[in-house]
Structures are given as C-alpha cells and as structure tokens.
Backbone as CSV, one residue per row, in Angstrom:
resi,resn,N_x,N_y,N_z,CA_x,CA_y,CA_z,C_x,C_y,C_z
1,UNK,14.813,-64.033,-1.316,14.223,-65.104,-0.497,15.332,-65.386,0.646
2,UNK,14.769,-66.127,1.530,15.165,-66.236,2.780,15.458,-67.516,2.747
3,UNK,16.047,-68.261,3.262,16.644,-69.492,3.438,17.545,-69.569,4.853
4,UNK,16.327,-70.454,5.564,16.998,-71.011,7.043,17.280,-72.196,7.517
5,UNK,18.202,-71.934,8.353,18.631,-73.349,8.760,19.110,-73.725,10.219
6,UNK,18.997,-74.780,11.103,19.244,-74.288,12.396,20.949,-74.961,12.170
7,UNK,21.853,-74.139,12.759,22.674,-74.217,12.975,23.724,-74.360,14.634
8,UNK,23.983,-75.531,14.897,24.572,-75.737,16.104,25.970,-75.119,16.097
9,UNK,26.090,-74.304,17.570,27.215,-73.743,18.065,27.667,-73.762,19.078
10,UNK,28.718,-73.781,19.114,29.145,-74.128,20.285,29.297,-72.843,21.446
11,UNK,29.373,-72.831,22.765,29.482,-71.694,23.870,30.022,-72.070,25.173
12,UNK,30.604,-71.443,25.850,31.289,-71.685,26.695,30.219,-71.376,27.958
13,UNK,29.951,-72.615,28.649,28.898,-72.285,29.694,29.331,-72.437,30.933
14,UNK,30.789,-72.393,31.190,31.333,-71.739,32.462,32.917,-72.330,32.433
15,UNK,33.631,-71.584,33.478,35.176,-71.700,33.510,35.566,-72.088,34.656
16,UNK,36.417,-73.241,34.852,36.426,-73.601,36.102,38.145,-73.080,36.646
17,UNK,38.105,-72.995,37.522,39.232,-71.919,38.107,40.508,-73.491,37.907
18,UNK,41.733,-72.836,37.466,43.080,-73.868,37.350,43.067,-73.957,38.634
19,UNK,43.147,-73.450,39.625,43.955,-73.599,40.818,42.713,-74.340,42.263
20,UNK,41.423,-74.301,42.167,40.540,-74.630,43.398,39.436,-75.401,42.636
21,UNK,39.377,-75.177,40.932,38.615,-76.599,40.425,37.082,-75.994,40.169
22,UNK,36.692,-74.480,41.074,35.441,-74.170,41.100,35.008,-73.296,40.030
23,UNK,33.657,-73.497,39.633,33.258,-72.586,38.306,33.489,-71.355,38.615
24,UNK,32.964,-70.527,37.721,32.973,-68.876,37.735,32.139,-68.435,37.386
25,UNK,31.012,-69.091,37.101,30.012,-68.377,36.651,28.758,-68.213,37.753
26,UNK,28.627,-66.917,37.921,28.025,-65.869,38.797,26.479,-65.816,38.301
27,UNK,25.362,-66.638,39.164,24.291,-66.816,38.488,23.539,-65.215,38.143
28,UNK,23.026,-65.042,36.712,22.768,-63.605,36.841,23.540,-62.342,36.286
29,UNK,25.060,-62.846,36.469,26.067,-61.901,35.860,27.238,-62.592,35.137
30,UNK,26.931,-63.886,34.837,27.791,-64.737,34.007,29.118,-64.937,34.343
31,UNK,30.124,-64.888,33.522,31.478,-65.671,33.814,32.292,-64.561,34.398
32,UNK,32.701,-64.928,35.678,33.638,-63.774,36.556,35.158,-64.406,36.707
33,UNK,36.070,-64.287,35.897,37.397,-65.153,36.301,37.957,-64.223,35.735
34,UNK,39.501,-64.211,36.343,40.770,-63.469,35.481,41.571,-64.582,35.209
35,UNK,42.564,-63.966,34.152,43.341,-64.894,33.247,45.060,-64.560,33.753
36,UNK,45.717,-65.470,34.223,47.128,-65.189,34.094,47.348,-66.068,32.813
37,UNK,48.257,-65.074,31.686,48.534,-65.406,30.421,50.080,-65.202,30.089
38,UNK,50.721,-65.955,29.127,52.244,-65.522,29.223,52.747,-66.398,27.686
39,UNK,53.363,-65.747,26.974,53.631,-66.199,25.816,55.181,-65.917,25.613
40,UNK,55.841,-66.971,25.382,57.292,-66.830,25.746,58.057,-66.931,23.804
41,UNK,59.011,-66.043,23.817,59.460,-65.634,22.343,60.978,-66.415,22.401
42,UNK,61.347,-65.993,21.559,62.732,-66.116,20.981,63.465,-65.327,22.036
43,UNK,64.662,-66.504,22.339,65.442,-65.775,23.666,65.409,-66.325,25.061
44,UNK,63.997,-66.782,25.398,63.445,-66.869,26.524,64.056,-68.492,26.729
45,UNK,64.126,-68.929,27.880,64.182,-70.570,28.324,63.208,-71.290,27.903
46,UNK,62.178,-70.787,27.693,60.586,-71.253,27.449,60.387,-70.961,26.233
47,UNK,61.213,-70.312,25.188,60.893,-70.049,23.767,59.540,-70.909,23.193
48,UNK,58.813,-70.543,22.619,57.496,-71.014,22.297,56.606,-71.955,22.956
49,UNK,56.236,-71.546,24.194,55.450,-71.980,25.383,54.582,-70.929,25.630
50,UNK,53.392,-71.370,25.467,52.320,-70.443,25.722,51.582,-71.044,26.918
51,UNK,51.275,-70.225,27.879,50.085,-70.593,29.173,49.313,-69.949,29.163
52,UNK,47.894,-70.056,29.589,47.029,-69.160,30.176,46.229,-70.348,31.260
53,UNK,45.855,-69.544,32.063,45.369,-70.159,33.243,44.219,-69.032,33.852
54,UNK,43.194,-69.982,34.371,41.858,-69.331,34.485,41.416,-69.207,35.811
55,UNK,41.401,-68.200,36.660,41.468,-68.249,38.039,40.206,-67.734,38.805
56,UNK,39.788,-68.135,39.669,37.777,-67.440,40.313,38.412,-66.865,40.987
57,UNK,37.339,-65.725,41.339,37.987,-64.562,41.796,38.986,-64.399,43.640
58,UNK,38.505,-65.542,44.043,39.320,-65.586,45.516,40.762,-66.139,45.343
59,UNK,41.131,-66.787,44.155,42.289,-67.678,43.788,43.333,-66.375,43.038
60,UNK,41.903,-65.396,42.375,43.324,-64.429,41.708,43.696,-63.859,42.622
61,UNK,42.761,-63.144,43.607,43.348,-61.904,44.560,44.488,-62.728,45.468
62,UNK,44.248,-63.941,45.886,45.232,-64.977,46.608,46.787,-64.831,45.762
63,UNK,46.732,-64.938,44.567,47.905,-64.895,43.847,48.446,-63.435,43.816
64,UNK,47.697,-62.840,43.226,48.063,-60.855,43.638,48.774,-60.721,44.667
65,UNK,47.938,-61.387,45.534,48.715,-61.272,47.277,50.135,-61.752,47.687
66,UNK,50.396,-63.259,46.650,51.516,-63.784,46.508,52.611,-62.781,45.987
67,UNK,52.127,-62.744,44.655,52.901,-61.732,43.941,53.471,-60.176,44.855
68,UNK,52.507,-59.546,45.271,52.839,-58.359,45.963,53.915,-58.863,47.169
69,UNK,53.809,-59.862,47.814,54.753,-60.157,49.216,55.935,-60.208,48.387
70,UNK,56.037,-61.097,46.898,57.466,-61.386,46.610,57.652,-59.692,46.112
71,UNK,57.015,-58.663,45.764,57.483,-57.846,45.498,58.244,-57.158,46.982
72,UNK,57.465,-57.166,47.537,57.944,-56.556,48.836,59.326,-57.145,49.314
73,UNK,59.290,-58.318,49.497,61.094,-59.009,49.868,61.766,-58.550,48.866
74,UNK,61.819,-58.853,47.613,62.633,-58.208,46.571,63.195,-56.359,46.726
75,UNK,62.341,-55.867,46.758,62.879,-54.505,47.674,62.988,-54.001,48.837
76,UNK,62.966,-54.898,49.607,62.924,-54.700,51.039,63.801,-53.686,51.573
77,UNK,65.290,-53.837,50.778,66.068,-52.712,51.140,66.125,-51.585,50.092
78,UNK,65.368,-51.327,49.395,65.245,-50.267,48.076,64.417,-48.974,48.509
79,UNK,65.010,-47.763,48.300,64.698,-46.381,48.365,63.332,-46.480,47.359
80,UNK,63.109,-47.113,46.487,61.903,-46.966,45.861,60.709,-47.088,46.315
81,UNK,59.632,-46.447,46.227,58.482,-46.171,47.043,57.457,-47.920,46.503
82,UNK,57.355,-48.231,47.660,56.326,-49.738,47.806,54.763,-49.512,47.558
83,UNK,54.305,-48.659,47.402,52.737,-48.466,47.341,51.948,-49.407,46.250
84,UNK,51.798,-50.718,47.059,51.161,-51.515,46.294,49.882,-52.043,46.084
85,UNK,49.129,-50.700,46.408,47.730,-50.773,46.572,47.046,-51.235,45.432
86,UNK,47.430,-50.440,44.431,46.843,-50.592,42.988,47.742,-51.540,42.037
87,UNK,48.506,-52.688,42.545,49.729,-53.335,41.968,48.782,-54.080,41.314
88,UNK,49.166,-54.205,39.415,48.628,-54.601,38.578,47.150,-54.337,37.917
89,UNK,46.728,-53.365,38.821,45.641,-52.978,38.329,45.758,-51.758,37.178
90,UNK,45.123,-51.623,36.169,44.652,-50.791,35.033,43.489,-49.957,34.681
91,UNK,42.711,-50.844,35.491,41.387,-49.582,35.891,40.304,-49.989,36.925
92,UNK,39.563,-48.593,37.620,38.647,-48.636,38.284,37.412,-48.200,37.780
93,UNK,36.398,-48.956,38.333,34.641,-48.542,38.130,35.008,-48.725,36.691
94,UNK,35.449,-49.339,35.687,35.359,-49.780,34.564,34.446,-50.399,33.964
95,UNK,33.206,-50.234,34.542,31.932,-51.775,34.392,31.779,-52.303,32.886
96,UNK,32.116,-51.295,32.028,31.604,-51.641,30.725,33.134,-52.093,29.936
97,UNK,34.336,-52.078,30.470,35.468,-52.190,29.637,35.557,-51.035,28.746
98,UNK,34.977,-49.741,28.759,35.254,-49.110,27.860,36.305,-47.859,28.131
99,UNK,37.115,-48.064,29.166,38.013,-47.195,29.494,39.398,-46.552,28.552
100,UNK,39.508,-47.997,27.910,40.420,-48.214,26.518,39.979,-46.809,25.309
C-alpha cells in the first residue's frame, strides 16, 4: 500500500556573493560560485572559529589575483620557481567534477 503525503522541503534558490552582494545563479546553468573556507583548530590564534565565504566568479578571481600578488611579493628575491599560472587550481576541464 502506498501512502503519499506532501512534504515541504527547503532548497537554495540563490547564493549571494559575500563581497559584492550579487547573486550567483546563472539562468540555465544553476549556481556558479566559489567558496573560501577555514576551520581553525587547537593551537591556532583563532581556535574554534570557522569561516565560509561565497564568492561570485569575478570576486573569486579578483581574490585569487590578490593572493598571487601577495605570494610574488613574499618570494620576490627567492630562487624558487614562481610560475603562478595554475595557482590554487586542482583540475581543468573537469565539467562533471569526476577527476577525483
């Protein structure tokens, strides 16, 4: 015997960028955003604090650009290779997130 009932569920309709406030929903493609996340643990100056920021595509890549610039400054006089073309990238052409 089937028993049916209407169930209300919550779903995310949009994610707003924490920097510029713009929505990240792209019509026909869903939500397109990046996440900057930190969980600080024992021994850290911020022990027990957790952070999560959602960034639209332009703000995400502006943030990456700022971090690349900071790295270049920090290693300016180092002999270490500074090819930052793939800085932070873990995959390319991974449309279905199945590279892992």
